[in-house]
C-alpha positions, 0 to 999 in steps of 0.5 A: 430633832432635838429641843434647844434649851439655851435661852440665848439661842431662843432669844437669838431666833426670836430676834432673827425671825421677829416671831414675837411680832406675829401675835398680839399677846406674849408667847415667851412663856411657852415658845420652844426651840428645836434643831432638826439636822439634815435628814431629820423628820420634822413631821412624820407622815401619817401620824397625828399632829405632835401638837405644835405649830412650828415656824422655820427660822432658818434652813430648808426642808421638803414636804412629801406624801406616800401614794396608794401604789407605794410611791413617794410624791415630793410636793414642795420645798420649804425654807426659812420664814414659813409655818409648818403645821398650820393646816393642823392648827386650822383642823384642815388635816388630822394626820400630817404629811411628811416634812424632812430637813434638807439642811440644819433647821432651827424651828420655833414652836408653840403648843397648839391646844393651849393657844388654838382659841387665841390664835384663831381669834388673833387678827395679827396672827391671822393676817401673817398666816394668810400672807404665809399661805398666799406666799406658799400658793404663789410658789406652787403656781410659779413651780407649775408655770416653770414646769410648763414653760421652761426646759428641763435643764433650767428646772433641774438646775434650780432643783439641784441647787435647792435640794443640795446640802454642802455641795452634794445633791442626793435626791432620789431620781424617782422623786425628782422626776415626779416633782419635775414632771418628766420621765425617769429616763429624761431626768437621768439623761439630763443629769448625765449631760450635766456631768458631761458639761462639768456641772456635776460629778457623780459620787456615791449616793448622789452628785457633787456640784462642780460648777455652781455658777453654771447651774445658777445661770440656768436656774436664774432664767426661771425668775419670771414675774 
């Protein structure tokens, strides 16, 4: 992940995200802009917070943690217009969970220690933060309901479309099966069916999306109220 110093790019991201309106005070003096390329760590798992509250302007990332048995658990997907590091700001968590970019991500950042007291007493910011946390919780509930109420074909189609970048899906089957709540065998069988139907084509290290429209039709069935 690299810092972008271009004032034009910083102003563009501020305007695109409306980030400045989230605070009752000016943050222009200290706001930073970072670009995380696909595969970059935004937060490294298990490390002490790097001291920044991030706001994802654009892009997609995944949240994960390692279990005591050595396996990795995929917890959630993140996309534009969300905070990263808010639990560290609230002192709920001392060490970070892993956040890795699935696509190029632009992130605005504020130094936590300099602004912590102001942020935690700023009604404007706290209102936005509460709305963001509520949105994340709603997404998790929706994911749980989808796991319980929809066939794997629908859930896998949605998963593939979100996790893919430039038409290539390359998530590990162990992570995907755990996230989707199915066995490794069931997942690989369904990926095989998607390949037979012409939705995907096996490539080195993953799958290329061949029929995106067919996957979207399956994924759209998850859009329940």
